[in-house]
C-alpha angles and dihedrals in degrees: 000000000000089000093056092046092052092045093058095043092052091047093054091049094048095046100042092118092056092043092056092045094052091044091055091046091051092053091048092049092057090064104042112131091010118130093210095038115173090010088080086069086069098034097056099054092041093054090046092051093044094052094048092044093052092046100044103018101044103016101043093019092225109187121189125210124295092022094275111171104267095225092056093046091047095048093051093057095036093055092057095047094045096057092044093052093044091053096047096042091045092046092054091070099031098106098038090045091054100040090136089063095044091057087061100089093211097053113109097230095184088072093066095085088044091055087053090052092051094046091047095050090050090059090039087070088071090059090050091051090050092048092052089047091055092045089054093044090057091047093242116154126258117225144189083250088074087077088060087081086078089067090050092049086055089052091049093049095052093047096045094044090056090049092042092054093050098045097041090053093044092048092063089064101032110032090192088074093082092053093046089051088054092052093047092051092052088052091046092052092061100041091047111083096244101130096012131057118247091220093073087070126086114264095254092051089048089057094049093047091051089061086074102096090212089064089065090057097043090049090044093057090053092048091050098048104027117014099030097220117158115233094235090068085074098055097155092048091045094051090046092051094051093045091053093040095050090047090051092045093051095044090048088053093049093048092048095048092045093053100034097087088063098047097095094046093053096042 
C-alpha cells in the first residue's frame, strides 16, 4: 500500500510539466469555435449563482445564520462543490476519453485525473474572484483567513484525486461507472448543505451529514471567506477528514495500479 502511494506521488512530481501543459490544452479545447471563448468561464457560474439566488434567496427567502447575505453564503459553498463535482465527473471518463494516449505504452496514465484537477482549479479561480467580488459589493470585510481557502483546496484535491483514480480505472471495465458517478453527484449536491444551513436539521442528522467529507470543505470555504474561523478549531472534524481522505486516496491509487496493466487490452 505504501509503495503504491509513493509511486503515484513521485510520478506526479516528475511529470508536473506535462500535467500543466495538458491542463492548459484541455481548457483551451473547451472554447474552440466559441465566439465568447474564455468569457464562458465567468458566465456559467454567474448564471448558476443568479438562478439559485433568485429561487432560494428571493423566492423562498432563505436566510442563513448571522444574517449573512444569502448570495455570498451560497457562492462560498457552491464554489467548493462545483470544483469537486467537476473533478470527479471529469475524472470518471479520463481514461476512456484518452484511449489513444493509453495505448502508447510509455504514457503515464495515472496523471490524467491529476490533469483534470489542475484544469478545474484553473477555472475555479474565476469562482473565487466572483466570491471576493460579492464580498466587497456587500461591504463585508476581507481577512487573512481568506488565504485559508488554499488549505481547503489541498483537502479537495487529495479527496477528489483518490476518487478520480478509482472511478477512472473502474470505468474502463464497467462503462456504467461514469453514469453512476453523475447520479451520486446529483444526490450529493442536495444532501450537502450548499444552499441550506445544516443547523436546521436535528442533531442526529447533523452528525450523519457531517460524515460526508465534502461537508468539511464546503464549510471550510464559508469559514475562510465569511466567518473567519481557523480550521484547527475543528480538531475532531479535521482528523476525521484526513483519515477518510487518505484512505480514499490510497485505495484509489491501489485500484488504479491494479487495473492499469489491462487498460490497453480493454480499450
